[in-house]
C-alpha positions as CSV (number, residue, x, y, z in Angstrom):
1,M,0.1,30.4,7.2
2,D,3.7,30.6,8.4
3,I,3.5,30.9,12.2
4,T,6.4,31.1,14.7
5,V,6.0,31.4,18.5
6,Y,8.9,32.6,20.6
7,T,8.6,31.3,24.2
8,V,10.5,31.1,27.4
9,N,10.4,28.4,30.2
10,G,7.7,28.9,32.8
11,C,5.6,31.4,30.7
12,H,1.9,30.8,31.3
13,Y,0.9,33.2,28.5
14,C,3.2,31.2,26.1
15,S,1.3,28.0,27.0
16,Q,-2.0,29.9,26.4
17,V,-1.0,31.2,22.9
18,K,0.1,27.7,21.9
19,E,-3.2,26.3,23.0
20,L,-5.1,29.0,21.1
21,L,-3.2,28.0,17.9
22,R,-3.9,24.3,18.5
23,R,-7.7,25.1,18.9
24,A,-7.5,27.0,15.6
25,N,-5.9,23.9,14.1
26,L,-3.0,25.9,13.0
27,D,0.5,24.5,12.6
28,F,3.3,26.5,14.2
29,K,6.9,26.5,14.9
30,K,8.0,26.9,18.5
31,V,11.3,28.6,19.3
32,K,12.4,28.5,22.9
33,I,14.6,31.5,23.9
34,G,17.8,30.2,25.6
35,Q,17.5,26.8,24.0
36,D,16.8,27.2,20.2
37,I,18.0,30.8,20.0
38,T,19.9,33.1,22.4
39,R,18.1,36.1,23.9
40,E,20.6,38.4,22.1
41,E,19.9,36.7,18.7
42,F,16.1,37.1,19.3
43,L,16.5,40.8,20.2
44,D,18.7,41.4,17.2
45,K,16.1,39.8,14.9
46,Y,13.1,41.5,16.7
47,P,14.4,44.7,18.4
48,N,10.8,45.9,19.1
49,A,10.0,42.7,21.1
50,I,8.8,43.6,24.6
51,G,8.0,40.2,26.1
52,Y,6.7,36.7,25.6
53,P,5.0,35.1,23.9
54,F,6.1,36.8,20.7
55,T,4.3,35.5,17.7
56,V,5.1,36.1,14.0
57,I,2.3,35.2,11.5
58,D,3.1,35.6,7.9
59,G,5.8,38.2,8.7
60,V,3.5,40.2,11.0
61,E,4.7,40.6,14.6
62,Y,2.3,40.1,17.5
63,K,3.9,41.2,20.8
64,S,1.6,39.5,23.3
65,L,-1.0,36.8,23.9
66,V,-3.7,39.5,23.6
67,D,-2.5,40.7,20.2
68,T,-2.3,37.1,18.9
69,A,-5.8,36.3,20.3
70,K,-7.3,39.4,18.6
71,F,-5.8,38.4,15.3
72,L,-7.3,34.9,15.6
73,V,-10.7,36.2,16.6
74,E,-10.8,38.9,14.0
75,N,-10.0,36.3,11.3
76,K,-12.6,33.9,12.7
77,L,-10.0,31.2,13.5
78,V,-11.2,31.0,17.1
79,S,-14.2,32.2,19.0
80,S,-14.1,34.9,21.7
81,K,-16.8,33.0,23.6
82,S,-15.8,30.7,26.5
83,P,-16.8,27.1,26.1
84,K,-19.9,26.2,28.1
85,S,-19.1,24.4,31.3
86,K,-21.0,21.3,32.3
87,K,-23.5,21.6,35.0
88,W,-22.9,18.9,37.7
89,Q,-25.9,17.7,39.7
90,T,-23.9,15.8,42.3
91,P,-20.3,15.6,43.5
92,Q,-20.2,12.1,42.1
93,Q,-20.9,13.4,38.6
94,M,-18.2,16.1,39.0
95,W,-15.5,14.0,40.5
96,G,-16.4,10.5,39.2
97,Y,-16.6,8.8,42.6
98,K,-19.0,8.7,45.5
99,F,-18.2,10.7,48.6
100,I,-18.6,9.0,52.0
101,Q,-21.2,10.9,54.0
């Protein structure tokens, strides 16, 4: 798969889409708007882009984190279920040290 993720600084959703791709063990190219490409160049290339992250997978444009996540789930590259959290019996197990009482 040829995957490119267009991101901007301080974008929480951009971080999430990159984490999803890592969990799916997919290699991707990260392009930072304002650093690797100007905003104008980006909009010239993708005039229908409405925000970030903007992901292109094998030539298909995904205009949001949700669109990219749907693609990954539908193609069984990631699961839609949340990972199970650990059940902690004591604060010591949770934090790794004993609280003074």
